[in-house]
N, C-alpha and C positions, 0 to 999 in steps of 0.2 A: 249186217251180220257182224257179230263180235266173236273173236277167236281167243282162246286162252293162250297166254304166252309163258307166264311163270308165276310162282308164288315165292315171295321173299321171306327171309328169316324172321321178319316181324309180322308175318301173316298177311302182308299186303298182297292182294291179287292184282296181277297186271294182264289186261286183255287188250286186244287191238281190233280195229275194224278192217274190212276189206278196203282196197284202194278206192277212195271216193272219186267221183267224176272230175273233181278239180285237181286230182293228183295228191291229195293229202290223205293221211292216215290218222285216225283218232286213237290215242293210247289212253286207256282209262285205268286209274289206280283206285282201289277200294280196300279199306282195312276195317275189320270189325272193331268196335269199341264198346265196352260194357255200359258206359255212361251215355254216349251219344248215338248208339246203334252203329253207324258207319262213318268213317272219314272218306272223302273221295276227292279226286282231281282229274282233270283231262289235260292232255298235252297233244298238240297236233304236230305231226311231222309233215314235211321236212323242216319247217321253220321253228320248231320247239316253242310254240306259242301255248302258254298255260292259261286255262280257263276253269271257272267253277271249282275253285279250291275251297273245300269245306272240311275244317277240323285238323288238317295237316299243318305242322309247324313250318316256318321257313327252312329250318334245318332238314326236315324230312323232304321237302320239295327239292332242296339242293342235292340230297342224296339220290332222289328219283331222277333229277336232271342228269347226273353223272351216269346213272343206269341207262337212261334213254339214249344219251349221246354214244355210249359204248356199244349199244345193240341196235341202233337205228337202222343200220344196213340190213340186219336180219328181219326186223319188224317190216320194213318196207318190202323186202323180198317175200316174206310170208304172206303179207297182205295181198299179193298178186296171185298166190298159190292156194288160197283157202286155209290158211293158218299152218302152224308148225306141224300138226298131225298129217295134213295132206302133203306138205313139202317133204316130210320124212319118208313118205311111202313111194316117192319117185325113184 
């Protein structure tokens, strides 16, 4: 299951998975693009391993890396609680 996390100022959607059995969390980035349909990338926490980068520039990935590093503690917590919406209702 994937949970919404935030929408960035460049219309990039950030969602994350529930905590996977191996303790990792998949963070997925997707941005609409008129020419290519969508740009996308996956980052796995807690090791910040990037995979499947399609269409994003190295500068964009560096920006998203900073975002993930500054919010990883929240994403990891929300992944255990069913997303930000469930965590907010406690």
